[in-house]
C-alpha positions, 0 to 999 in steps of 0.5 A: 141217378143211374140204377145199380144192378147186382149179379149173384156174384156181387152178393157179399157175405161180410162187411169187409167184402161189401166195403172192398167190392167194386160195387161199393167203390162205384157207389162212393164215386157216384155219391162224391160226384153228386155232392161235388155238383151240389157244392155241399159243406160235406164235400168241402170236408171230404176235400179237406180230408181226402184230397189227392196230390194235384189239387181238386182236379186230381180227385178224391182218394177213394181208397182212403175212404174205403180203408177208413170205413172198413176199419170203422166197421170193426173198431171204434173211431178212437181205436183205429190206427192213428199212424195212418195218414188218412186216419190222423186227419180225423181227430175231432171230426166225428160229427162230420164223419157221421154225416158223411156215413148217413148221407152215403147211406141215404144216397144208396137207398135213393138209387134204383137197386136190383139184384139179378141171380142168373141160373141154368134151368133146373126143370123143377117146380121152383115154387115148391123147392128149396131153390125157391127158399134159397133165392128169397133168403139170399135177397133178405141176407144181402139187405141185412148185411147192408143195414148191419154194416151201416149200423156198425160204422155209425155206432163205431163213430158215435159210440151211441146205440140208436133208441129207435130202429127203423127197418128201412129198405136197404138192400134191393128194391127188386130182385129177380131169379132168371133162368136159361130155359130152352124153348122152340125158338124159330130159325132165322130172325129169331136167333137173336133171342136164343139163350136169353134168360127168362125171369122166373121169380121176382121180389119187390120191396114196396113201396117201390118208387121209380123215376122213368124219364117220361110220364106220357105216351105218344101215338099208336104202334104201327103195322110193319111189313118186315119182321123188326127182328130181321132189321137188328144185327145184334143185341148189345148189352144185357137182355132179359125176358118177362114171359107174360101171361096176357089173358089167354095168351103167352107173350115174351117181353124182351127188354134191355137192362136199361129198362129193367125198372119197366120190365120188373114192374110187369110183375104187378100187371101180368101173371108170370109164366113158369118154365114148364109153360115156356117149354110146353108151347111157343109164345103167341107174341114177342115184344122187343123193348129197347133195341136199336136199328138204323132201318126204322124211325126210332121215335115210332113203335111197330108190330109185324104179323109173322104168318109163317111162324104164327107170331106177332112181333112188336118193337120199341126202340131204346130212346129216352122218350120211350122210358115210360111204362105205358109204352111197354104195357100198351105195346103188349096189349096191342100184340094181344089185340091183333092176335085176338082179332085174327082169332075172331074175338073182340078186344075192348079198351075198357074196364069190367067189374062184377058187382054183387049185393048182399041180397044175392043179386049181381051184374057184370058191367063193361065200360068202354073208353080210351085213356081219360074217358072215366072207365078206371075212375068209375071202377074207383067209384064202385069201390067207394060205394062197396066200402059203404056196405052191402056191395061187393065189387071185383075187377075183371079187367081194368084196361083191356079185355076181350069178348069170346064164346064159352063151351056153352056158346055164350058171349063171355069176357076175359081180362088181360091183366092181374093189376092196374096201371092208373093215375094217382089222381084218379084213385079215391083219396087214400086208396093208393096209401091203403095199398102202399104195401103192394104198390109200385109208384112212378114219378109221384112228384109229377103230373100224370103220376102213376101207380101199378097195383095188383088187383085180382087173380089170373084164374079169375080174369081168365074164367070167362064172365057173362056180360050184363051191360056194355057201356060207352064212357062219354066224358065230354057231354053235360047231363040234362033231360035229353042227355041222361047219366045212363042211356041205352041204345035201342038197336045195334045200328044205333050203338055201333056208330057211337063206339066206332066214333070213339069221341072223348075229351083228352085229359093229358095222359097222352100228347093229345088235347081237346075232343079227339076220336079213336076208332072203337076207343081202341088205338091198340090193334082195333084201329090198325085192323079196322076192316076185320074188327068191324065185322067182329064187333057187329057179330058180338053186339048182335049176340049180346043184344039177342041174349038180353045184355044192355048196350048203352052209354054213360056220361062220366063228365070226367073232361068237364072241370069240377066233375073229376070225382063227382061225375064217375061217382054219379054214373056209378050210382046210376048203374047201381040204381038201374041194375039193382033197384 
């Protein structure tokens, strides 16, 4: 079903306003179309009662339905005006009428529902102001209005009060306050973006279940000599910006309203920048998601390094194949990685955890690997071990991090995301359900079903963490005497070829199959800037080795049948034994 987007002016205050609104008429038409295509008995009943002159091709009388439901919101079925032609047909049909109301309510709740309240920038701290509370109350009031309208009509039809009240989500699945915030928009190509509103507050009603039209990603984002913004004559329709704090960087993510489900879901993955941060400095990168241009192959994705304006600009077209959260996430992270390489830092496609024992011993472990290699799965195994007691585990990054230097000259790692975008199958049994009150689920009925879960705090991932071990995740080799679960390299020259080869068994999270290779397990910037990356990688590997950090490989066996859970658990326990025994 198409999403329903409500603006601030659509928010009604009374049942009569709600039922007489254009929004409700549109939902009613959508419901009737669905019932007609299904050929339901309920549709036959509605045709019998509300058929317009001219037969089925003439359509159903929407106004008569609206009039009836409006009357039922104020008085009982027995008390409505029987002189009205529509009402006179309803004698003895309370059961069918009640089914109509229930199914219409369920149809509404199954739709993706968004409320966007657009305001001018007030230059105040909305996190502490009455403005903040007003927004929250407005979203909550609309939900209560919808629920109360439904309950009034249902009671006036049946005459029975419910014995069990279920406070089902019935307002918006997500709401956003968007503001027009002035920023130092460069001239020329960037004028397309001037005046587009920024998301500043987001409310979601978890578990939020979304149904993007795709469930896997293809290929990598490609470098482009031209600025893609210069190839777009105009931006049609409604556009919004999610100002994302991606680790140490600020990236403006502009997306078309047709991808609102993806853009809103960023709130569980990246910290949201506030107005003063947007005004204080220009972004490091810009992503345009959902645009159209005849100058570029629409099935491909691109980035451009604008040296003059010190920006990296990404572009993803609005075709149906790009309706997958992985395209938005990985495009953002590609921009991050390109910028970091330009600044002499080393992006890593992997996961990092801080493991702390009750004895006081701790270690920071990085696991590098491309999609399906077992990095997130090994973190989940650590989480299970922590649940056994005496162990505490905190995630520093789940998918992408970067190595840099702190003020003391030490090699430290920074994360990029405050959440995780993970496959449901890779989580420990029951974990997704324990986090259901914060989660956004995507296509849970399909292969490669995903969930976006907040897992840590922004201040924590950007603190800078020393590195005790940097390990490559090998998911395709078995374990024997010559190939142990955990293996360490004796030199940088021995280690670098393994990371550079980037071998893994593809698990169907992208369009790849079998043993595949990606430079440094990182097709998101590292492969595109390989020459610069090779020098940076050697520099940081040598510094890690000199400081006593261990560089090695672990064999997750995630690509081998039967080891999907067992493999990551065994390597997690091997790490625990090596670093803490």
